[in-house]
C-alpha positions as CSV (number, residue, x, y, z in Angstrom):
1,X,0.0,0.0,0.0
2,X,1.2,3.5,-0.8
3,X,-0.1,6.5,1.2
4,X,2.2,9.1,-0.2
5,X,1.4,10.7,-3.6
6,X,2.3,8.8,-6.7
7,X,4.3,10.3,-9.6
8,X,1.1,11.2,-11.4
9,X,-0.3,12.9,-8.2
10,X,3.0,14.8,-7.7
11,X,2.6,16.1,-11.3
12,X,-0.9,17.0,-10.6
13,X,0.3,18.9,-7.5
14,X,2.8,20.8,-9.6
15,X,0.0,21.8,-12.0
16,X,-2.2,23.0,-9.1
17,X,0.7,24.9,-7.7
18,X,1.2,26.7,-11.0
19,X,-2.5,27.4,-11.3
20,X,-2.8,28.8,-7.8
21,X,0.4,30.9,-8.2
22,X,-1.3,32.5,-11.2
23,X,-4.8,32.9,-9.9
24,X,-4.3,33.1,-6.2
25,X,-1.3,35.4,-5.6
26,X,-0.6,36.9,-2.2
27,X,-2.0,40.2,-3.4
28,X,-5.4,38.5,-3.8
29,X,-5.2,37.0,-0.4
30,X,-4.4,40.3,1.2
31,X,-7.2,42.0,-0.6
32,X,-9.8,39.6,0.8
33,X,-9.3,41.2,4.2
34,X,-10.2,44.7,2.9
35,X,-13.8,46.0,3.3
36,X,-15.9,45.7,0.2
37,X,-13.8,43.2,-1.6
38,X,-15.6,40.7,-3.8
39,X,-15.0,37.4,-1.9
40,X,-16.4,35.4,-4.8
41,X,-12.9,35.5,-6.6
42,X,-14.5,34.8,-10.0
43,X,-11.2,34.3,-11.9
44,X,-9.9,31.8,-9.4
45,X,-13.2,30.0,-9.1
46,X,-13.5,29.6,-12.8
47,X,-9.9,28.3,-13.1
48,X,-10.5,25.7,-10.3
49,X,-13.8,24.6,-11.8
50,X,-12.3,24.2,-15.3
51,X,-9.5,22.1,-13.6
52,X,-12.2,19.8,-12.1
53,X,-11.1,20.6,-8.5
54,X,-14.6,20.7,-7.0
55,X,-15.5,17.2,-8.4
56,X,-12.1,15.6,-8.0
57,X,-13.4,12.7,-5.8
58,X,-16.8,12.5,-7.5
59,X,-17.9,10.0,-10.2
60,X,-18.3,11.3,-13.7
61,X,-22.0,10.5,-13.8
62,X,-22.5,13.2,-11.2
63,X,-20.3,15.8,-13.0
64,X,-17.1,14.8,-11.2
65,X,-13.6,14.0,-12.4
66,X,-13.7,10.4,-11.4
67,X,-10.6,10.8,-9.2
68,X,-10.2,9.9,-5.5
69,X,-9.7,11.5,-2.1
70,X,-6.0,10.9,-2.6
71,X,-6.1,13.4,-5.5
72,X,-8.0,15.8,-3.4
73,X,-5.4,15.4,-0.7
74,X,-2.7,16.6,-3.1
75,X,-4.8,19.7,-4.0
76,X,-5.4,20.5,-0.3
77,X,-1.7,20.7,0.3
78,X,-1.3,23.2,-2.5
79,X,-4.3,25.1,-1.3
80,X,-2.7,25.6,2.0
81,X,0.6,26.6,0.4
82,X,-1.2,29.3,-1.6
83,X,-3.6,30.3,1.1
84,X,-6.5,29.4,-1.2
85,X,-9.8,31.1,0.0
86,X,-11.7,28.9,2.5
87,X,-14.8,29.1,0.4
88,X,-13.1,26.5,-1.9
89,X,-12.7,24.1,1.0
90,X,-16.3,24.8,2.2
91,X,-17.7,23.9,-1.3
92,X,-15.6,20.8,-1.5
93,X,-16.9,19.8,2.0
94,X,-20.5,20.2,0.8
95,X,-19.7,18.1,-2.3
96,X,-18.2,15.3,-0.3
97,X,-21.1,15.3,2.2
98,X,-23.7,15.0,-0.5
99,X,-21.7,12.4,-2.4
100,X,-21.1,10.3,0.8
101,X,-24.5,10.7,2.3
102,X,-26.9,11.5,-0.5
103,X,-29.5,9.3,-2.1
104,X,-29.2,9.0,-5.9
105,X,-31.8,11.7,-6.5
106,X,-30.0,14.2,-4.2
107,X,-26.7,13.5,-5.9
108,X,-28.3,14.0,-9.3
109,X,-29.9,17.3,-8.2
110,X,-27.0,18.9,-6.4
111,X,-23.6,17.5,-7.4
112,X,-23.5,18.6,-11.1
113,X,-24.0,22.2,-10.1
114,X,-21.5,22.2,-7.3
115,X,-18.8,20.3,-9.2
116,X,-19.1,22.6,-12.2
117,X,-18.6,25.6,-9.9
118,X,-22.0,26.9,-10.8
119,X,-22.8,27.3,-7.1
120,X,-21.0,27.4,-3.8
121,X,-21.7,25.3,-0.8
122,X,-20.9,24.9,2.9
123,X,-21.8,22.5,5.7
124,X,-23.1,22.5,9.3
125,X,-22.8,18.8,10.1
126,X,-20.3,18.9,13.0
127,X,-19.3,21.2,15.8
128,X,-16.7,23.9,14.9
129,X,-15.3,23.3,18.4
130,X,-15.1,19.5,18.2
131,X,-15.6,17.6,15.0
132,X,-16.4,14.5,16.9
133,X,-19.7,16.1,17.9
134,X,-22.0,15.3,15.0
135,X,-25.2,15.8,17.0
136,X,-27.7,17.8,14.9
137,X,-27.8,21.5,15.6
138,X,-31.4,21.9,14.1
139,X,-34.8,20.4,14.6
140,X,-37.0,19.2,11.7
141,X,-40.7,18.6,11.6
142,X,-42.6,17.3,8.6
143,X,-44.1,20.2,6.7
144,X,-47.0,18.1,5.3
145,X,-48.8,14.9,5.7
146,X,-45.7,12.9,5.0
147,X,-42.1,14.1,4.7
148,X,-41.7,12.7,1.2
149,X,-44.6,14.9,0.1
150,X,-44.4,18.0,2.2
151,X,-40.7,18.5,3.0
152,X,-39.5,19.9,6.3
153,X,-39.8,22.8,8.7
154,X,-36.4,23.7,10.2
155,X,-35.7,25.5,13.5
156,X,-32.6,26.2,15.5
157,X,-29.2,27.7,14.9
158,X,-25.7,26.7,13.7
159,X,-22.6,28.6,14.8
160,X,-19.3,29.2,13.0
161,X,-20.6,28.0,9.6
162,X,-17.7,28.8,7.2
163,X,-18.5,31.1,4.3
164,X,-22.3,30.9,4.8
165,X,-22.6,34.5,3.7
166,X,-21.5,33.7,0.1
167,X,-22.8,30.1,-0.1
168,X,-25.7,29.1,-2.4
169,X,-26.4,25.9,-0.6
170,X,-26.0,24.9,3.1
171,X,-25.9,21.2,3.9
172,X,-27.2,20.8,7.5
173,X,-28.2,18.0,9.8
174,X,-31.5,18.1,11.8
175,X,-33.1,15.9,14.4
176,X,-36.4,14.7,13.2
177,X,-38.5,12.6,15.6
178,X,-35.8,10.2,16.8
179,X,-33.7,10.1,13.6
180,X,-31.4,12.5,11.7
181,X,-32.0,14.0,8.3
182,X,-29.5,15.9,6.2
183,X,-31.0,18.7,4.2
184,X,-29.7,21.1,1.5
185,X,-31.0,24.6,2.2
186,X,-30.8,27.9,0.4
187,X,-29.2,30.4,2.9
188,X,-31.3,33.1,1.3
189,X,-34.6,31.3,1.9
190,X,-37.3,32.9,4.1
191,X,-36.7,32.4,7.7
192,X,-32.9,32.0,7.4
193,X,-30.7,34.6,9.0
194,X,-27.0,34.7,8.3
195,X,-25.0,36.8,10.8
196,X,-21.3,37.2,10.1
197,X,-19.1,36.6,13.1
198,X,-16.0,38.6,14.1
199,X,-13.0,36.3,13.4
200,X,-9.3,36.8,13.2
201,X,-7.0,36.3,10.3
202,X,-9.6,37.0,7.6
203,X,-11.5,33.8,8.3
204,X,-15.2,34.1,7.4
205,X,-17.8,32.3,9.5
206,X,-21.4,33.0,10.3
207,X,-24.1,32.2,12.8
208,X,-27.0,30.8,10.8
209,X,-30.5,30.9,12.4
210,X,-33.5,28.9,11.1
211,X,-36.9,30.2,12.1
212,X,-39.5,27.8,10.8
213,X,-37.8,27.5,7.5
214,X,-39.8,25.4,5.0
215,X,-37.9,23.3,2.5
216,X,-39.3,20.9,-0.1
217,X,-38.9,17.2,-0.1
218,X,-36.5,17.6,-3.0
219,X,-34.1,19.3,-0.5
220,X,-33.6,16.1,1.5
221,X,-30.1,14.7,1.0
222,X,-30.8,11.6,3.2
223,X,-33.5,10.7,5.7
224,X,-32.1,8.5,8.5
225,X,-28.4,9.2,8.4
226,X,-26.3,7.5,11.1
227,X,-23.8,9.0,13.5
228,X,-20.9,6.9,12.1
229,X,-21.7,8.1,8.6
230,X,-21.6,11.7,9.7
231,X,-18.4,11.1,11.6
232,X,-16.8,9.7,8.5
233,X,-17.7,12.9,6.6
234,X,-16.3,15.0,9.5
235,X,-13.1,13.0,9.6
236,X,-12.6,13.5,5.9
237,X,-13.0,17.3,6.3
238,X,-10.6,17.3,9.3
239,X,-8.0,15.2,7.4
240,X,-8.1,17.4,4.4
241,X,-7.9,20.5,6.7
242,X,-4.8,18.9,8.2
243,X,-3.3,18.7,4.7
244,X,-4.1,22.4,4.2
245,X,-2.0,23.0,7.4
246,X,0.8,20.9,5.9
247,X,0.8,23.2,2.9
248,X,0.7,26.2,5.1
249,X,3.7,24.9,7.1
250,X,5.6,24.1,3.9
251,X,5.1,27.6,2.5
252,X,6.4,29.1,5.8
253,X,9.3,26.7,5.8
254,X,10.3,27.5,2.2
255,X,10.1,31.3,2.8
256,X,12.2,30.9,5.9
257,X,14.9,28.9,4.2
258,X,15.2,31.5,1.5
259,X,15.3,34.3,4.0
260,X,18.1,32.7,6.0
261,X,20.3,32.8,2.9
262,X,19.7,36.5,2.4
263,X,19.9,37.7,6.0
264,X,23.4,38.4,7.2
265,X,24.9,38.7,10.7
266,X,28.5,39.1,11.5
267,X,29.3,39.2,7.8
268,X,27.7,35.9,6.7
269,X,24.3,34.5,6.1
270,X,22.5,33.2,9.1
271,X,21.9,30.0,7.2
272,X,25.5,29.2,8.0
273,X,24.9,29.3,11.8
274,X,24.4,25.9,13.4
275,X,21.6,27.2,15.7
276,X,19.6,28.4,12.6
277,X,20.3,25.1,10.8
278,X,19.0,23.1,13.8
279,X,15.8,25.2,14.0
280,X,15.2,24.7,10.3
281,X,15.8,21.0,10.7
282,X,13.2,20.8,13.5
283,X,10.7,22.6,11.3
284,X,11.3,20.2,8.5
285,X,10.9,17.1,10.7
286,X,7.7,18.4,12.2
287,X,6.4,19.2,8.7
288,X,7.3,15.7,7.3
289,X,5.7,13.9,10.2
290,X,2.5,15.9,9.8
291,X,2.5,15.3,6.0
292,X,2.8,11.5,6.4
293,X,0.1,11.3,9.1
294,X,-2.4,13.4,7.1
295,X,-1.9,11.5,3.9
296,X,-2.2,8.2,5.8
297,X,-5.6,9.3,7.3
298,X,-6.9,10.2,3.8
299,X,-5.6,6.9,2.5
300,X,-7.6,5.0,5.1
301,X,-10.8,7.0,4.6
302,X,-10.6,6.6,0.8
303,X,-10.6,2.9,1.3
304,X,-13.8,2.8,3.3
305,X,-12.6,3.2,6.9
306,X,-13.9,5.8,9.3
307,X,-10.3,6.2,10.4
308,X,-10.9,8.1,13.6
309,X,-7.5,7.1,15.0
310,X,-5.6,8.2,11.9
311,X,-7.6,11.4,11.7
312,X,-6.8,12.2,15.4
313,X,-3.1,11.6,14.8
314,X,-3.2,13.7,11.6
315,X,-4.8,16.6,13.4
316,X,-2.5,16.4,16.4
317,X,0.6,16.3,14.1
318,X,-0.6,19.0,11.7
319,X,-2.0,21.4,14.2
320,X,1.2,21.3,16.3
321,X,3.5,21.4,13.4
322,X,1.8,24.4,11.6
323,X,1.9,26.5,14.7
324,X,5.5,25.6,15.6
325,X,6.8,26.1,12.1
326,X,5.2,29.5,11.7
327,X,6.4,30.6,15.1
328,X,10.0,29.5,14.3
329,X,9.7,31.2,10.9
330,X,9.1,34.5,12.7
331,X,12.0,33.8,15.0
332,X,14.4,33.3,12.0
333,X,13.0,36.3,10.2
334,X,13.8,38.4,13.2
335,X,12.1,41.8,13.3
336,X,11.2,41.6,9.6
337,X,8.9,38.6,10.5
338,X,6.6,41.0,12.3
339,X,6.3,43.5,9.5
340,X,3.0,42.9,7.6
341,X,4.6,43.8,4.3
342,X,6.6,40.5,4.4
343,X,3.3,38.6,4.3
344,X,4.5,35.9,6.7
345,X,1.7,36.7,9.1
346,X,-0.8,35.5,6.5
347,X,0.5,31.9,6.9
348,X,0.7,32.3,10.6
349,X,-3.0,33.3,10.8
350,X,-4.0,30.4,8.6
351,X,-2.1,28.0,10.8
352,X,-3.6,29.3,14.0
353,X,-7.2,29.2,12.8
354,X,-6.8,26.0,10.8
355,X,-5.4,24.2,13.8
356,X,-8.3,25.3,16.0
357,X,-11.5,25.0,14.0
358,X,-13.0,21.5,14.4
359,X,-10.7,20.8,17.2
360,X,-7.0,21.4,17.9
361,X,-4.3,19.0,19.0
362,X,-5.8,18.7,22.5
363,X,-9.3,17.9,21.2
364,X,-7.9,15.4,18.7
365,X,-6.1,13.7,21.6
366,X,-9.4,13.0,23.2
367,X,-10.6,11.4,19.9
368,X,-7.6,9.1,20.0
369,X,-8.1,8.3,23.7
370,X,-11.8,7.4,23.1
371,X,-11.0,5.4,20.0
372,X,-8.3,3.3,21.7
373,X,-10.5,2.8,24.8
374,X,-13.4,1.5,22.8
375,X,-11.4,-0.5,20.3
376,X,-13.4,1.2,17.5
377,X,-10.6,2.7,15.5
378,X,-11.5,1.6,12.0
């Protein structure tokens, strides 16, 4: 078995790196923090859609590229390296949720639009504080004589829903008389209130409130979804997010290595000092361990496992490594590392938020502990 990228996947990664370098430069990333900026990034979105990114792990009959989660893992690393807008990850998460959980009719209704980039999506299927918590945030009541005829009435609220303010479809879970249903909702529907939350580092999340929101039966992704199925979807998102952190760490590491060659002290570059070399070596070791752990988690999920143990280890490694690498990057940059014009803070902010949402290393450790205690790690 091979969990690391193949030659073809590495070539695909290089292609994605070039695409993102052209369509997602640092200037675009910086501009997204400015008031009034168009967060839809149309040129980038069009390029990613034409490259088949949104449907990488979806079958061709649903508009996908017929690839695998392993391919999507390669893209996630490059997305982190380039600080690709989180709306891309949010849409991919919605695609994966519908593809994993959806009945055939739901897949046919939603996936072609999402994979083509014609609409944007996001999810509210697990807690932003702890991805192991997949209990429904909403309540659902039949809107008619039978759910299949009349649809649903949704009430409740979901916090920290990524990019809900620019999404066209929100995939949510709701408790419905002793079972869980997953529904695709238009965030602009009557009764839905989307309130942006104040977040650091340019991250966009919202509190979404549902006040007797009526959705048709055709909005049902799946009636009767199980907790383990939701956990598998959450683990997929966490593992892909860990790979985004791997890419973030790699970018900070590469920038630091280049800077140590340019920065001189006592008449020679600091890259020649043993202390700096040891620090860079530690950064690389942390990055390599996180990379292998995250790829291994995706490898296991792609082969039908829930992979809670692997996901926990991936998140522990990636969250710890990304924060340590970016901190050491600032250390080696010296005072210049704290000047915003150097852009290093952009990767630091990505690392800090990405290693927190869904659960940081401490939360992931509890997943591992529970998994090992119950012997239910597959």
